[in-house]
C-alpha positions as CSV (number, residue, x, y, z in Angstrom):
1,M,11.6,-13.7,23.3
2,T,10.1,-16.6,21.4
3,Q,7.2,-16.0,19.0
4,A,4.5,-17.9,20.9
5,A,1.8,-19.9,19.1
6,E,-1.8,-20.6,20.1
7,I,-2.7,-24.3,20.3
8,A,-6.2,-25.3,19.4
9,L,-7.7,-28.8,19.7
10,K,-10.9,-29.3,17.8
11,G,-12.8,-32.5,18.5
12,V,-9.5,-34.3,19.3
13,A,-10.0,-37.9,20.5
14,K,-7.8,-40.9,21.2
15,R,-8.6,-44.6,21.2
16,F,-6.4,-47.6,21.8
17,G,-8.2,-50.4,20.0
18,T,-11.8,-50.2,21.2
19,T,-10.9,-48.4,24.4
20,E,-11.6,-44.7,24.3
21,V,-8.9,-42.9,26.3
22,L,-9.9,-39.4,25.4
23,P,-13.4,-38.6,24.1
24,P,-13.7,-35.8,21.6
25,L,-12.7,-32.5,23.2
26,D,-12.1,-28.9,22.3
27,L,-9.4,-26.9,24.0
28,T,-7.5,-23.7,23.4
29,F,-4.1,-22.9,24.9
30,T,-3.6,-19.2,24.6
31,A,-0.4,-18.0,22.9
32,G,2.2,-17.2,25.5
33,A,0.2,-18.5,28.5
34,F,1.4,-21.1,31.0
35,T,-1.3,-23.8,31.1
36,V,-1.2,-26.7,33.5
37,I,-3.0,-30.0,32.8
38,L,-3.8,-31.4,36.3
39,G,-5.2,-34.7,37.3
40,P,-4.6,-38.1,38.9
41,S,-2.6,-40.9,37.3
42,G,-4.4,-42.4,34.4
43,C,-6.7,-39.5,33.7
44,G,-5.3,-39.0,30.1
45,K,-3.2,-35.9,30.7
46,S,0.1,-37.3,29.3
47,T,-1.8,-38.8,26.4
48,L,-3.2,-35.4,25.6
49,L,0.3,-33.9,25.7
50,N,1.7,-36.6,23.5
51,L,-1.0,-35.9,20.9
52,I,0.0,-32.2,20.8
53,A,3.7,-33.2,20.5
54,G,3.0,-35.8,17.8
55,L,4.3,-38.8,19.8
56,E,0.8,-40.3,19.6
57,A,-1.5,-40.1,16.5
58,V,-5.0,-38.7,17.0
59,S,-8.0,-41.0,16.5
60,G,-10.1,-38.0,15.4
61,G,-10.2,-34.3,15.3
62,E,-7.7,-31.6,14.4
63,I,-4.7,-29.9,16.2
64,E,-3.7,-26.4,15.2
65,I,-0.5,-24.8,16.3
66,G,-0.1,-21.2,15.3
67,G,-2.9,-21.6,12.8
68,R,-1.3,-24.6,11.1
69,K,-3.0,-28.0,11.1
70,V,-0.4,-30.3,12.5
71,Q,-2.2,-33.6,13.5
72,D,-0.6,-35.3,10.4
73,L,2.9,-33.8,10.8
74,P,5.8,-35.5,12.5
75,P,7.0,-34.1,15.9
76,R,10.0,-32.3,14.4
77,A,7.7,-30.2,12.1
78,R,5.3,-29.0,14.8
79,G,7.5,-26.2,16.4
80,C,7.3,-27.9,19.9
81,A,10.0,-28.8,22.4
82,M,9.3,-31.4,25.1
83,V,10.8,-32.0,28.5
84,F,10.1,-35.5,30.0
85,Q,9.9,-36.8,33.5
86,S,13.1,-38.8,32.8
87,Y,16.0,-36.5,31.8
88,A,16.9,-38.6,28.7
89,L,20.4,-37.3,28.6
90,Y,23.3,-38.9,26.7
91,P,25.7,-40.1,29.4
92,H,28.8,-40.0,27.2
93,M,28.1,-36.3,26.2
94,T,28.9,-33.2,28.2
95,A,26.0,-31.0,29.3
96,G,26.9,-28.6,26.5
97,D,26.8,-31.3,23.9
98,N,23.5,-32.6,25.2
99,I,22.0,-29.1,25.1
100,G,23.3,-28.6,21.5
101,Y,22.4,-32.0,20.1
102,P,19.1,-30.9,18.5
103,L,21.0,-28.1,16.7
104,K,23.7,-30.4,15.6
105,V,21.1,-32.8,14.1
106,A,19.4,-29.9,12.4
107,G,22.8,-28.9,10.8
108,V,23.2,-25.6,12.6
109,P,26.8,-24.3,12.0
110,R,29.1,-24.8,14.9
111,R,29.7,-21.1,15.7
112,E,25.9,-20.4,15.9
113,R,25.4,-23.6,17.8
114,M,27.9,-22.7,20.5
115,A,26.4,-19.2,20.9
116,R,22.9,-20.7,21.3
117,I,24.2,-23.3,23.8
118,A,25.8,-20.7,25.9
119,E,22.7,-18.5,25.9
120,A,20.4,-21.5,26.8
121,A,22.8,-22.5,29.6
122,R,22.8,-18.9,30.9
123,V,19.1,-18.8,31.0
124,V,18.9,-21.9,33.2
125,G,21.9,-21.1,35.3
126,L,24.3,-23.7,33.9
127,G,27.0,-21.6,32.4
128,D,29.7,-23.1,34.6
129,Y,28.7,-26.7,34.1
130,L,28.8,-27.2,30.3
131,A,31.9,-29.3,30.4
132,R,30.5,-31.8,32.9
133,R,28.8,-35.1,32.0
134,P,25.4,-36.0,33.5
135,S,26.9,-38.3,36.1
136,E,28.8,-35.3,37.5
137,L,25.6,-33.2,37.9
138,S,22.9,-33.2,40.5
139,G,19.3,-34.2,39.7
140,G,18.2,-30.6,39.5
141,Q,21.1,-29.7,37.3
142,R,20.3,-32.6,34.9
143,Q,16.7,-31.4,34.7
144,R,18.0,-28.0,33.8
145,V,20.1,-29.5,31.1
146,A,17.0,-31.1,29.7
147,I,15.2,-27.8,29.8
148,A,18.1,-26.0,28.1
149,R,18.1,-28.6,25.4
150,A,14.4,-27.8,24.7
151,I,14.7,-24.0,24.7
152,V,17.9,-23.9,22.6
153,R,15.7,-24.5,19.6
154,A,13.7,-21.3,20.4
155,P,10.4,-23.3,20.1
156,Q,6.9,-21.7,19.8
157,V,5.6,-24.3,22.2
158,M,7.1,-25.9,25.3
159,L,5.7,-29.1,26.6
160,F,6.5,-30.5,30.0
161,D,5.5,-34.0,31.1
162,E,5.8,-34.2,34.9
163,P,9.4,-32.8,34.8
164,L,9.7,-32.3,38.6
165,S,8.6,-35.7,39.7
166,N,12.1,-37.1,40.3
167,L,13.2,-34.2,42.4
168,D,13.0,-34.0,46.2
169,A,10.5,-31.6,47.9
170,L,12.9,-28.7,48.4
171,L,14.3,-29.0,44.9
172,R,10.8,-29.2,43.4
173,H,10.0,-25.9,45.2
174,E,13.1,-24.2,43.9
175,T,12.7,-25.5,40.4
176,R,9.1,-24.3,40.3
177,A,10.3,-20.8,40.9
178,E,12.9,-21.2,38.1
179,L,10.3,-22.5,35.6
180,A,8.0,-19.5,36.3
181,D,10.9,-17.1,35.8
182,L,12.0,-19.0,32.6
183,H,8.5,-18.7,31.2
184,R,8.4,-15.0,31.7
185,R,11.7,-14.6,30.0
186,I,11.3,-16.8,26.9
187,G,7.5,-16.3,26.4
188,A,6.8,-19.6,24.7
189,T,3.3,-21.1,25.0
190,T,3.8,-23.6,27.8
191,V,1.7,-26.7,28.5
192,F,2.7,-28.5,31.7
193,V,1.4,-31.9,32.9
194,T,1.3,-32.8,36.6
195,H,-0.6,-34.5,39.3
196,D,0.8,-32.1,41.9
197,Q,-1.7,-29.4,42.8
198,A,1.0,-27.2,44.3
199,E,2.8,-27.0,40.9
200,A,-0.5,-26.2,39.2
201,L,-1.6,-23.5,41.6
202,T,1.8,-21.8,41.7
203,L,2.8,-22.0,38.0
204,A,-0.4,-21.7,35.9
205,D,-2.1,-18.9,34.2
206,Q,-4.8,-21.5,33.4
207,I,-5.5,-24.9,34.8
208,V,-7.2,-27.7,32.9
209,V,-8.4,-30.3,35.5
210,M,-8.9,-33.8,34.0
211,N,-10.5,-36.9,35.4
212,A,-11.0,-40.2,33.6
213,G,-10.2,-38.7,30.2
214,R,-12.7,-35.8,30.6
215,V,-12.1,-32.1,31.4
216,E,-13.8,-31.3,34.7
217,Q,-13.0,-27.6,34.8
218,I,-10.9,-24.9,33.0
219,G,-10.0,-21.7,34.9
220,T,-7.4,-19.6,36.7
221,P,-5.9,-21.1,39.9
222,A,-8.2,-18.8,41.9
223,D,-11.3,-20.1,40.0
224,I,-10.3,-23.7,40.5
225,Y,-9.6,-23.3,44.2
226,H,-12.4,-20.9,45.3
227,R,-15.2,-22.0,42.9
228,P,-14.7,-25.7,42.0
229,A,-17.1,-26.7,39.2
230,T,-17.6,-30.3,40.4
231,R,-17.3,-32.5,43.4
232,F,-14.2,-34.1,41.9
233,V,-12.4,-30.7,41.6
234,A,-13.4,-29.8,45.1
235,S,-12.1,-33.0,46.5
236,F,-8.9,-33.1,44.4
237,I,-7.7,-29.5,45.0
238,G,-6.6,-28.4,48.4
239,H,-4.5,-29.9,51.2
240,P,-6.3,-31.1,53.1
241,P,-9.1,-31.2,50.5
242,M,-12.6,-29.7,50.9
243,S,-14.9,-31.6,53.3
244,L,-18.0,-32.8,51.5
245,I,-21.0,-33.5,53.7
246,A,-24.2,-35.2,52.5
247,A,-27.2,-33.1,53.6
248,T,-30.8,-32.4,52.7
249,G,-32.3,-29.0,52.4
250,D,-35.8,-28.2,53.8
251,G,-35.8,-24.5,52.6
252,T,-34.5,-23.2,55.9
253,W,-31.7,-25.6,57.0
254,L,-29.4,-28.1,55.4
255,R,-29.8,-31.2,57.7
256,L,-27.6,-34.2,58.3
257,G,-28.8,-37.8,57.9
258,D,-30.1,-37.9,61.5
259,G,-32.1,-34.7,61.0
260,S,-29.8,-32.4,63.0
261,P,-29.1,-28.9,61.4
262,L,-25.8,-28.3,59.7
263,V,-26.1,-24.8,58.3
264,A,-28.9,-22.3,57.4
265,S,-29.7,-22.5,53.7
266,A,-32.7,-21.8,51.5
267,H,-31.8,-24.8,49.3
268,Q,-34.2,-27.7,49.1
269,G,-33.3,-31.3,48.3
270,Q,-30.3,-33.5,48.6
271,V,-26.9,-31.9,48.2
272,L,-23.2,-32.2,49.1
273,A,-22.3,-29.3,51.3
274,G,-18.6,-28.4,50.9
275,V,-16.4,-26.3,53.2
276,R,-12.7,-25.8,53.0
277,P,-10.9,-26.7,56.2
278,E,-9.3,-23.3,56.6
279,A,-12.8,-21.7,56.2
280,A,-14.6,-23.8,58.7
281,V,-14.6,-22.5,62.3
282,L,-15.0,-24.1,65.7
283,D,-17.7,-22.5,67.9
284,G,-20.2,-23.5,70.5
285,G,-23.3,-23.0,68.4
286,G,-22.9,-25.1,65.2
287,A,-23.4,-28.8,64.5
288,P,-21.9,-30.7,67.4
289,L,-18.4,-32.3,66.8
290,V,-16.6,-35.2,68.2
291,P,-12.8,-35.0,67.8
292,L,-11.2,-38.0,66.0
293,H,-7.6,-37.0,65.4
294,R,-5.3,-34.0,64.8
295,E,-2.1,-33.2,62.9
296,D,0.1,-30.4,64.3
297,L,1.9,-28.9,61.3
298,G,3.8,-26.2,63.1
299,S,2.1,-23.1,61.8
300,H,-1.4,-24.6,61.9
301,V,-3.3,-27.6,63.1
302,V,-5.6,-29.8,61.1
303,Q,-8.3,-31.6,63.2
304,V,-10.8,-34.2,61.9
305,F,-14.2,-34.4,63.7
306,R,-17.2,-36.7,63.5
307,L,-20.6,-35.1,62.9
308,A,-23.8,-36.4,64.6
309,D,-24.6,-38.7,61.7
310,G,-21.1,-40.2,61.5
311,Q,-19.8,-38.1,58.6
312,T,-16.4,-36.4,59.1
313,V,-15.2,-32.8,58.6
314,A,-11.7,-31.3,58.7
315,V,-11.0,-28.0,60.4
316,Q,-7.7,-26.1,60.0
317,S,-6.8,-23.6,62.7
318,P,-3.7,-21.5,63.6
319,A,-1.4,-23.3,66.0
320,G,-2.1,-22.6,69.7
321,R,-5.8,-21.8,69.2
322,P,-7.8,-23.8,71.9
323,V,-10.7,-26.0,70.9
324,P,-13.9,-25.0,72.7
325,A,-15.1,-27.5,75.3
326,E,-18.2,-28.2,73.3
327,A,-17.0,-27.7,69.8
328,G,-19.5,-27.0,67.0
329,L,-19.0,-26.6,63.3
330,G,-19.4,-23.1,62.0
331,I,-19.6,-22.3,58.3
332,P,-19.3,-18.6,57.7
333,D,-21.3,-16.7,55.0
334,G,-19.6,-17.2,51.6
335,A,-17.7,-20.4,52.7
336,L,-20.4,-22.9,51.8
337,H,-20.2,-24.7,48.5
338,L,-23.1,-26.8,47.2
339,F,-23.0,-29.6,44.7
340,D,-25.7,-31.8,43.3
341,A,-25.8,-35.0,45.2
342,E,-26.3,-37.1,42.1
343,T,-24.3,-35.4,39.3
344,G,-21.6,-33.7,41.5
345,I,-22.0,-30.5,39.6
346,R,-21.8,-27.2,41.4
347,L,-25.0,-25.5,42.4
348,V,-25.5,-21.7,42.5
349,S,-24.7,-20.8,46.1
């Protein structure tokens, strides 16, 4: 296995001219862990990855990899390998030659180079395809060539910039499983950038959720999903996302804008009350609901309802479960999430 290295960012910032893309931030990527940087397009996640790789220069702060300060070093001296969204393969080279190209440039002797190419190809399941050119490979196979080209260098750090975006849904699912297995086998510190929450939740030991250049939350997939730290995380994670309902607490109830009760709560003041669609229940005693539309997804049904004050809430139920004639919204104990109405920060609940 690779000797993994910790990555530490200390006050790292990035500006393009007068535009601050990343304000100073401190982050640690544990040696040997699989960390996913998750966020919408334009949030700064790829820029952050490029700063670690050395493809962009920092505007301030320090980057340490394995205890070495690397912010002033060129990419080749940082001990990182990177896999991009585009495969970036040489079309005139075979898969084997593409995989071994970094070793050839580094002057590795041919015998050692061929052995390492064969091992990297075996790890990604391409042993029978080394003589083929990229045009003779499927999209998934080309992506595995790109991954093999990265791991053939036995890097301390593996960096992935949305590597599955060009694959179809089934192939993305299969390749996620392959990446998880690959990480277990090679042991390199892995930083993986994506906007896809399914990739983050299934691959990560740790997720860093970013929004508009700032870190919203760092935690395990379970932390991120079950205890979102902010309104943004709550609304970004989950499919369908958490329903967020503006309400006012009077110390006994959270009430909707028209004064009708939503759920019992000792909280006072204006809040956003959150409930995951799969945690919400339909009963006859909760806040009255008016059905708007439904999606039948085979194993379950997602229904959207209008509340008394016009806000909407999504409820996910097993397929075949009937909707009560007078449906009401029930929020079980432990399923309510509260966020400050102004700042969006999670409240103790």
